[in-house]
C-alpha positions, 0 to 999 in steps of 0.5 A: 527519503526517510519516514516513520511508518507509525510516527505516533509511537514517537510520543513515547519519547516523552518518557525519557525526560520524565525518567531523567527528572525522576533519576535526578530526584533519586540522586538528590535524595540519595545524596541528602541521605548520605549527608545525614551520616556524615561528611561526603568527602569522608564517606567517599574515602570509606567507600572507594569502590562506589562510582557515581559516574559509572551509575550515570553512564549506565543510566544514560546508556539505558535512556539511549536504548529506550529511545532507540526502542521507541524508534524501532516501534515507530518503524523507521524506513529509508530510501527505496529497495529494488529487487529483481525476481523471476516470474512466470505469468501473463500480461493483464491490463485492467480498464476501469470505468470512471464515468459519472454512472459509476457513482450510482449506489445500486451496489454498496458502497457504489459502482466505482468503490466496488470496482476498486475493491475488485481491482485491488483483490485482483492485483493481489491475485495476479502476483506473478503477472504484469499488470497495467491500469487504464481509466476510461469515460468519454475517452481513455487514458493509460494510468500505468503501463504493463509492469510488475510494480504493484505498489504503484498500481494500487496507488493509482487505483486509489486515486480513481474518480470521475474527475480523472477523465474530463470528458464524460460518457462511456466509450468502451471502444476507446477503452478497448483500443487504449488497453490493447495499445498497452500490451507488448508485442510478445506472442509467447505470453497470454494477454488479458484485458479485464474490463470493469464497467456498467456497460452504459456505452454512448458510442459504437464500435465496442464489439468491433474493437473487441474482435480486433483485440481477439485477432491479436491474441488478446482475450477480453473479460468483462466484469459488470458492476451494477444492477438491471434496475439501476439507480440515480447518480448522486452529485455529492451534495445530496442531490441527483443528476437530472435531465433537461426536463428536470427528471432524475436520471436513472443509470442501469447496467447494460448486460447485453453490451457487456456480454457481446464484448466478452464474446467477441473478445473470446473471454467471459462475462462476469456479474460481480454481485458475488465478488468472490465467485466472480474472482474465482471464475476469472482466476480459473480463466486466467490460469488457463492462459499461456505464461512466460518466464520473465525477469521483473524489478520489484520496487519497494517504496521504503526499505525497513531499517529494523536491523540497524536500529536493533543492532544499536540497541543491543550495543547499548544494552551490552555496554550497560551490562559490561559497566558495573556500578562498583569499580572493578579491582582488575582494572583499578589502574585505568581511570575511565570513571571517577 
């Protein structure tokens, strides 16, 4: 598959027909100037070293070089590139709450958008680790198995929305169990479940699920998003969610449940009000975990074609430089140009 990373720059190719028009007009003006001096055929014999064809070829080569330079600026990309690298890290599954309550704007811009920003930074920091992604609400689904493909991880992350899960609610035990199922059976590598939620659990069993995960050697880190004061849940049409009595529903951060899950999972509980501090605290804990050397295949969705285009530009420029406007006496007998 071929594409340009910055296709808008291709509009600069319109300079080429403008340059061609200007060149043609200049050649006509030069021809008229020569006609004022005398007969063109006679003048051609008086100037045997002048070659119009050479001048035209040099111009065409410059136009090709200019066109390729525009293509280079637009960054042509083609195909996919696979690279096998050796990594030393842990396995981390990130489970993100996508229930309707995560649309609450008690933290800017919203709980869900805040969670996405946190996960994006986490993925960048876990560059030596294998990462999986789980979305949950009333149930949980695995969006990405444990992998080193960070490009896909960020792609799935951007698509997270309450519509990702049709069954709404917040089932933390299902989220834990689904995430645990995504880990490998290796005992020699540290395994971390990073749970990002407002912890408004509508089901029982989350603490028991966390204990079961801890017994398998999986540590659970809970990152809470929201405030204890809470706020309404926007519906996207300027209105807020209401209960059966017509009262506006207020969703609040449940820190108690989050702390209980983190304790049962031998992890830590972090409130992400201060994103950088929360991230540093999580990184310190993950650095303590046992790492394992693994061979991972990295996938780059597109491979840059910078070298190929640059080489073509140089070839056209070298050819343009090597062709002189006047005939070379050394190659007088070689009739490449008129």
